[in-house]
C-alpha positions as CSV (number, residue, x, y, z in Angstrom):
1,M,11.0,21.8,-7.3
2,P,7.5,21.6,-5.7
3,N,6.6,19.1,-8.4
4,Q,9.3,16.7,-7.2
5,E,7.9,16.9,-3.7
6,Q,4.4,16.2,-5.0
7,T,5.4,13.3,-7.1
8,S,7.5,11.7,-4.4
9,D,4.8,11.8,-1.7
10,P,2.3,9.6,-3.6
11,T,5.1,7.3,-4.8
12,E,6.3,6.5,-1.3
13,P,3.1,4.8,-0.1
14,Q,2.8,3.0,-3.4
15,D,6.4,1.7,-3.1
16,D,5.7,0.7,0.5
17,F,2.6,-1.1,-0.7
18,A,4.5,-2.9,-3.4
19,A,7.2,-3.9,-1.0
20,R,4.7,-5.2,1.5
21,T,2.8,-7.1,-1.2
22,A,6.1,-8.7,-2.3
23,A,7.0,-9.6,1.2
24,A,3.6,-11.1,1.9
25,E,4.0,-13.3,-1.2
26,T,7.0,-15.0,0.4
27,L,5.2,-16.0,3.6
28,P,3.7,-19.4,4.4
29,L,0.1,-19.6,3.4
30,A,-1.5,-18.8,6.8
31,E,0.8,-15.8,7.4
32,R,0.3,-14.7,3.8
33,A,-3.4,-14.7,4.3
34,D,-3.1,-12.5,7.4
35,A,-0.7,-10.1,5.6
36,F,-3.0,-9.7,2.6
37,S,-5.9,-9.2,4.9
38,A,-4.1,-6.4,6.7
39,L,-3.2,-4.8,3.3
40,H,-6.8,-5.1,2.3
41,D,-8.1,-3.4,5.4
42,E,-5.6,-0.6,5.0
43,L,-6.6,0.0,1.4
44,R,-10.3,-0.1,2.3
45,T,-9.7,2.5,5.0
46,R,-7.8,4.8,2.7
47,L,-10.6,4.5,0.0
48,E,-13.4,5.1,2.5
49,S,-11.7,8.1,4.1
50,G,-11.2,9.7,0.7
51,G,-7.4,9.4,0.9
52,S,-5.3,10.1,-2.1
53,A,-6.6,8.3,-5.2
54,S,-3.9,8.1,-7.9
55,A,-5.9,5.8,-10.2
């Protein structure tokens, strides 16, 4: 069972990211740009902090 917990933890942020990306794509252009900018900043912060790298 520990494997199920380990596989679900990385999946949740990935699913959240996918949902946020899909939601951003439905926004008007100006709001879409802001949403993608926020996603970009979050991903950059994760990468720079050495957060989980699944790729």
